[in-house]
N, C-alpha and C positions, 0 to 999 in steps of 0.2 A: 719243863724246859725242853725236853726231847720232843714233846708234841709241837712246840712252836717251831722248832727246826724242821720237823717233818712237813709242816704246812708250807713253810717258805720254800722247801725243796720242790714240792708239787707245783707251787705257783711258778717257780722258775722254769720247770719243764714245760708248763703250758705256754709261757712267754716264748721259750725257745722254739716250740712247735709252730706257734703263730708266725714267729719271725722267719722260720724256714719256709713256710707257705708263701709269705710275702716275697721272700727272695726268689723263690722258684717262679712265682708269677711274673716278677719283674724281669727275670732272665729269659723267659720263653718269648719267642718272636710274636710281635703283635700282628693280628690279621689285617692285611691291607684293606684300606677303605676303597670301595668302588666309586669310580667317577660317574656322576649322574649323566653327563653328556654321552659317555660311552654306553650307558644302559639304553638311553633313548635311540642312539644310532643303531645298536644291535636290534632293538625292537622294530625299527623302521625297515631294516634290511630283511628281517624275518617276514614282515607283512608283505613287502614287495615280492619276495620269493614265492610266498603262498599265492599271491594274486597272479603271478606269471604262470604257476602250475595250473591254476584254475582256468585262465584264459586259453592255455594250450590245450586243455582237455575239451573246450567247447568248439565244435566244428564251425568253420567260417560260414557266415550267412550268405545265402544265394542272393544275387542282385535282383531287386524287384523291378520288372519291366514297367516302363512308363505307360500310363493309361492312354490309349488312342483317343483322339478327339472325337467326340460324338457329334455327327452333323445335326445342325438345327432342323427341327421338324418343319416340313414344308408348310408354308403359309397358304391359307385358303385363297383360291383365285377369286378376285373381285368380280362380282356379277354386274357391277355398275356399267352404264353405257360408256363406250369409248369416246373421249373428247376429241373432236376433229382438230387436226393441225391446220392452221391458216397460214397461207403463204403471204409474206409481207408485200406491200406494194413495191414495184420496181423502183430502183434508185435512178436518179438523173443520169442520163447517158446510156441506160440499159433498158429503157422502156420498150416493151414489145406491143405495138398497136394491133388493132384488127386489120385484116386485109384492106387495101385502099378502096376496093369496090364495095365495102360493106354499106348496106342501106338499112336504116331503121325508120320506118314511116311514121309521120305525125299527121294522122288524118289524111287529107288530100295532098299533103306535102310529101314529095319524093325527090331525092337527089341522087345522082350517080357521078362517079369520078369520070372526068373526061381526059385531062392531061396535066402535066406539071413541067416546070422548068426551074432549075436544071433537073436532069434525070438522076435517079438513085445511083449511088456509087461515085458521084463526082468528087474529085480531090481538090481541096482548097489549101492555100497557104495559111499559116497561122495568122489570125486577125484579119483575114481578107474580107472585104465588104462586097456583098453581092445581092442581087434581087431574086427572090423566090416567089414563084407564081403557081397557083393551082387553078385549074379550070374545072367547073362543075356544070352539069346539065340538069335543067329542071324537067324531070320526067313525071311530075305530078299534075294535079288539076288546078293548082292555085298559082297566082302570080307572086313572084318574089319581089320584095321591096328592099329598101336600104336597112330595114330592121332585121334582115337575115344576116347572121354574122358567122365569120370563120374565127374561131377562138383557140388560142394555144392551150393544149391540154396536158402535155407531158413530154418526157424526154429531155433534150437539151434546149434551153431557151436561148435563141440566137438573135432575138430582136427585142428592142424596148417596147415595141407594139405587140399587144397580146390579143387584140380583137380588131378585125377589119371587115368592111362591107365590100360588095362587088365594086369594081373600079370603072367608073364612067370615063376616066381619062384614057383608059386602055381600049376604048371603043364600045364599052358596055353601056346599056341604057340604065336609067335609074330604076327601072323595073325589068324583071325577067319573066316573060310569059311562059307558059308550059311549052316544052319542046326546045327552048332556046338555051344557050350556054352563057356563062359569065365567068369572069376571072377575078381572083383575089390575089393581090400582090402584097408582099411583105419585104421590107428592106432589112437584110440580115447581115450579121458579122460572124465569121467563123471563129471558133475557140482558138486560143493562143497555144494550147497544148496539143501535140500530135496525138492522134487516136481515131477511133471510129465513133460516130455520133448518129443520133436520130432525133428529129424534132417532129412532134405529132400535133395535129390540129383537128378540131371537131367543128362541124357545120350545124348551126341551130336555127330554128325558126323563131319568130317573135315570142311565142309561148314557151320557149325553152326546150322544145322537143328536139332530140338528136336526130339529124337526117343523114349525115355521112361523116366519114373520117378520111383524112389525107395525111401523108407524112413524107419526109425527105430523109433518107439515110445517106451519109457522106463520110469522107475521111479528111483529116488534116495532116499534112506531111510537110 
């Protein structure tokens, strides 16, 4: 009987001891739980501080000067022949003829300038109609016929007629022997626009050989 009481007493002591431990554990303050967001924030601040210290320890980089442009290598000079530059033909109104007395001989045919009417520098009114005459002298060894022509060649065209023979009505003969003169008459109309003008005519034999050149330079005001 006494043994049974002794065992119960020991068991009660064990229960009291365990209960005391439980009570003490319950009464002690619980350790506060850490906020995960707070942990992350503290870690980020630590990393930023370490990066700032690292960057402050590195000396600032010196600016790199821009590379200067390298000139292109000179190209080799071409050794090909230089192409000549051609001057375009004169435009109407700016034609520059040969001197009036120019002679280009066609075999025994020769002609030279004798006179003209009106003289160079004459001033016409816009659209004025006038008669233009050129006198040529036969200084060759052949006789001119009506097949010898004075033909408009350049400058300002002031007549509907572009080719004329010597004028029998002006006192010329149908033929012009060597040493004699003949006259070529053109009915002309001055331009309507004011300015300086020149009309140029060539004298040809029946074979088309050029014998002489005549022209009239004038103004319209």
